[in-house]
C-alpha positions as CSV (number, residue, x, y, z in Angstrom):
1,M,74.7,17.1,86.7
2,R,76.6,14.0,85.8
3,K,73.9,11.9,87.4
4,N,71.1,13.7,85.8
5,K,70.3,11.9,82.5
6,L,67.9,14.6,81.4
7,A,70.7,17.2,81.7
8,S,73.2,14.9,80.0
9,F,70.8,14.1,77.1
10,G,69.7,17.7,76.7
11,S,73.1,19.2,76.7
12,G,74.3,16.6,74.2
13,A,71.3,17.4,72.0
14,V,72.0,21.2,72.0
15,I,75.7,20.6,71.2
16,G,74.8,18.0,68.6
17,A,72.4,20.4,66.9
18,L,75.1,23.1,66.8
19,G,77.4,20.6,65.1
20,G,74.7,19.4,62.8
21,L,74.0,22.9,61.5
22,I,77.6,23.2,60.2
23,G,78.1,19.5,59.3
24,L,80.2,18.5,62.3
25,G,79.6,16.2,65.2
26,G,79.8,19.0,67.8
27,A,82.7,17.6,69.7
28,E,84.5,21.0,69.7
29,F,81.5,22.5,71.7
30,R,81.0,19.4,73.9
31,L,84.5,19.4,75.3
32,P,84.2,22.8,77.1
33,L,80.9,21.6,78.5
34,L,82.5,18.4,80.0
35,I,85.3,20.5,81.6
36,G,83.0,23.3,82.8
37,P,79.5,22.5,84.0
38,F,80.1,18.7,84.3
39,G,83.5,19.1,86.1
40,F,85.7,16.5,84.5
41,A,89.4,16.9,84.5
42,A,91.1,17.7,81.1
43,L,92.3,14.2,80.2
44,E,89.0,12.6,81.4
45,A,87.0,15.1,79.4
46,V,88.9,14.4,76.2
47,I,88.5,10.6,76.6
48,L,84.7,11.0,77.2
49,N,84.5,13.4,74.3
50,K,86.3,10.9,72.1
51,A,84.0,8.0,73.1
52,I,80.9,10.1,72.4
53,S,82.3,11.4,69.2
54,L,83.0,7.7,68.0
55,V,79.3,7.0,68.4
56,V,78.3,10.2,66.4
57,V,80.8,9.6,63.6
58,A,80.1,5.9,63.2
59,S,76.3,6.7,62.8
60,A,76.9,9.7,60.5
61,L,78.6,7.8,57.7
62,P,75.6,5.5,56.8
63,F,73.3,8.4,57.4
64,R,75.0,10.3,54.6
65,A,75.0,7.3,52.3
66,G,71.9,8.5,50.6
67,T,73.6,11.7,49.6
68,V,77.1,10.3,49.0
69,P,77.0,6.5,48.1
70,L,79.6,4.3,49.7
71,S,80.7,3.3,46.2
72,E,81.6,7.0,45.5
73,L,83.8,6.9,48.7
74,A,85.5,3.7,47.5
75,A,86.3,5.4,44.2
76,H,88.5,7.8,46.2
77,W,90.3,5.2,48.2
78,D,93.7,6.9,47.3
79,I,92.8,10.1,49.1
80,I,91.5,8.2,52.1
81,L,94.7,6.2,52.4
82,N,96.8,9.3,51.8
83,L,95.4,11.1,54.8
84,L,95.3,8.0,57.0
85,A,99.0,7.5,56.4
86,G,99.6,10.6,58.5
87,S,96.5,10.8,60.7
88,L,96.8,7.3,62.3
89,L,100.4,8.1,63.3
90,G,99.3,11.6,64.5
91,A,96.5,10.2,66.5
92,W,98.8,7.7,68.3
93,F,101.4,10.3,69.1
94,G,98.8,13.0,70.1
95,A,97.1,10.7,72.6
96,G,100.6,9.7,74.0
97,W,101.5,13.4,74.5
98,A,98.0,14.0,76.1
99,I,98.6,11.3,78.6
100,R,102.0,12.7,79.6
101,L,101.0,16.4,79.7
102,K,100.6,18.0,83.1
103,T,96.9,18.9,83.8
104,E,97.6,22.6,83.9
105,T,99.4,22.5,80.6
106,F,96.8,20.4,79.0
107,Y,94.1,23.0,79.8
108,K,96.2,25.6,78.0
109,V,96.7,23.3,75.0
110,I,93.0,22.7,74.7
111,A,92.3,26.4,74.9
112,V,94.7,27.2,72.1
113,L,93.3,24.5,69.8
114,L,89.7,25.7,70.5
115,L,90.8,29.2,69.5
116,A,92.5,27.9,66.3
117,I,89.3,26.0,65.4
118,A,87.2,29.1,65.9
119,L,89.5,30.8,63.4
120,L,89.1,27.8,60.9
121,L,85.3,28.1,61.2
122,L,85.5,31.7,60.1
123,F,88.0,31.4,57.3
124,A,88.3,27.9,56.1
125,H,85.2,25.9,56.9
126,N,83.1,27.2,54.1
127,P,85.5,27.2,51.0
128,A,84.1,27.4,47.5
129,N,83.1,24.1,45.9
130,S,85.7,22.0,44.2
131,S,88.7,23.6,42.4
132,L,91.8,22.4,40.9
133,P,94.2,21.0,43.5
134,P,97.3,23.2,43.9
135,L,99.6,20.2,44.0
136,S,99.8,16.9,42.1
137,G,101.8,13.7,42.2
138,M,104.3,13.1,45.0
139,A,104.1,16.6,46.3
140,Q,100.4,16.1,46.9
141,V,101.0,12.8,48.6
142,V,103.5,14.2,51.0
143,A,101.3,17.3,51.7
144,G,98.5,14.9,52.5
145,I,100.5,12.8,54.9
146,V,101.8,15.9,56.7
147,A,98.2,17.4,56.9
148,G,96.9,14.0,58.1
149,F,99.5,13.8,60.9
150,G,98.6,17.3,62.2
151,I,94.9,16.5,62.0
152,G,95.5,13.3,63.9
153,V,97.3,15.0,66.7
154,V,94.6,17.7,67.1
155,A,91.8,15.1,67.0
156,S,93.5,13.0,69.7
157,L,94.3,16.0,71.9
158,L,90.7,17.3,71.8
159,G,88.9,14.0,71.4
160,V,87.2,15.2,68.2
161,A,86.6,13.7,64.8
162,G,88.6,16.4,63.1
163,G,86.1,17.3,60.5
164,E,86.7,21.0,60.9
165,L,90.3,20.4,59.7
166,L,89.6,17.5,57.3
167,I,86.9,19.1,55.2
168,P,89.0,22.3,54.3
169,T,92.0,20.0,53.6
170,L,90.0,17.7,51.3
171,V,88.5,20.6,49.4
172,L,91.6,22.8,49.1
173,L,94.4,20.2,48.8
174,F,92.5,17.5,46.8
175,G,89.8,19.5,45.0
176,A,86.9,17.4,46.5
177,D,83.3,18.6,46.2
178,I,82.1,19.9,49.6
179,K,79.5,17.1,50.0
180,L,82.0,14.4,49.0
181,A,84.5,16.0,51.4
182,G,82.1,15.6,54.3
183,S,81.8,11.8,53.8
184,L,85.5,11.4,53.0
185,S,86.2,13.2,56.3
186,L,84.2,10.7,58.2
187,A,85.9,7.8,56.4
188,V,89.3,9.1,57.6
189,S,88.0,10.2,61.0
190,L,86.7,6.8,62.2
191,P,90.0,4.8,62.0
192,T,91.9,7.9,63.3
193,M,89.7,8.1,66.3
194,L,89.9,4.4,67.0
195,T,93.7,4.7,66.9
196,G,93.7,7.5,69.4
197,F,91.1,5.6,71.6
198,A,93.3,2.6,71.6
199,R,96.2,4.6,72.9
200,Y,94.1,6.2,75.6
201,S,92.9,2.8,76.8
202,T,96.5,2.2,78.2
203,D,96.0,5.1,80.7
204,R,94.3,4.7,84.1
205,S,92.1,7.7,83.2
206,F,90.3,5.5,80.6
207,A,88.4,4.1,83.7
208,V,86.3,7.3,83.6
209,L,84.2,5.6,80.9
210,G,83.3,2.8,83.2
211,R,82.5,5.0,86.1
212,N,80.3,7.3,84.0
213,R,78.6,4.7,81.6
214,D,75.1,6.1,82.0
215,F,76.3,9.6,81.5
216,V,78.1,8.6,78.3
217,L,75.1,6.8,76.9
218,A,72.7,9.7,77.7
219,M,74.9,12.3,76.2
220,A,75.8,10.1,73.2
221,A,72.1,9.6,72.5
222,G,71.4,13.4,72.9
223,S,74.3,14.1,70.5
224,L,72.9,11.8,67.9
225,F,69.5,13.3,68.2
226,G,70.9,16.8,68.1
227,A,73.1,16.2,65.1
228,F,70.1,14.7,63.2
229,L,67.9,17.8,64.2
230,G,70.7,20.3,63.2
231,G,71.0,18.5,59.8
232,Q,67.2,19.0,59.3
233,L,67.5,22.6,60.2
234,L,70.5,23.1,57.9
235,G,69.9,26.1,55.7
236,M,67.4,27.8,57.9
237,I,70.2,29.9,59.4
238,P,72.5,31.6,56.9
239,A,76.2,30.5,57.2
240,A,77.2,34.2,57.3
241,V,75.4,34.4,60.7
242,L,76.0,30.9,62.0
243,L,79.7,30.5,61.6
244,P,80.7,33.8,63.3
245,L,78.2,32.9,66.1
246,L,79.7,29.5,66.7
247,A,83.2,30.9,66.5
248,V,82.4,33.4,69.3
249,I,81.1,30.5,71.4
250,L,84.4,28.7,70.9
251,V,86.5,31.7,71.8
252,I,84.5,32.2,75.0
253,S,85.0,28.5,75.7
254,A,88.7,28.7,75.0
255,I,89.0,31.7,77.5
256,K,87.1,29.7,80.2
257,V,89.2,26.6,79.7
258,W,92.4,28.6,79.8
259,R,91.3,30.1,83.2
260,H,90.2,26.7,84.3
261,G,93.9,25.6,84.2
């Protein structure tokens, strides 16, 4: 399947569409696919997932500029820097831990994190619109750094953008509007992912990108197309149906990845 460009593009499109329907890049669903049908080892799959996720995230930010202008993002620079203070460090440490983990252990870690994200989709991804932040001042800053660190670690370990964690954090901790939170999430994700990517580049497994360049390009193109398509279909499927369905997919994927290890 790795050499079949149509399979790479098509699977990327399906995963991208699933992510687009809930406002994410789909990396959480792409990772089990890379480990399962495409047969990549855990660390190689994470590195490939991060490379494809980078393309999707870098494209999504300007795509959303019509809804949330970049000037509005700039007006919330303090929130972005607050989360980055923790997420950049978390991304570096997370990638370092991933490189040192035994393969069998890494599969178990991935499975547990996928299960945790499934629970987040059910209980935290669709919070009510903006509310008053529960913390303020230095307490909020410290909480933002701690949350950012944890998000950076998870993003590096799974090769994801971390939007499923960032968006609830931005809404619940900082009281951001859900649409603004989506764009702020991308602004935090991009440098966080680049940091993890730089750390992974020091490991020999990073060569998987060069060996599978055509595969990466085809799946990235499919992911972009799917994310765009999913965004256009947004609203056609009620969140009350969609989120539990996607959560079930993640739980099944987590079980398969656990057994894979």
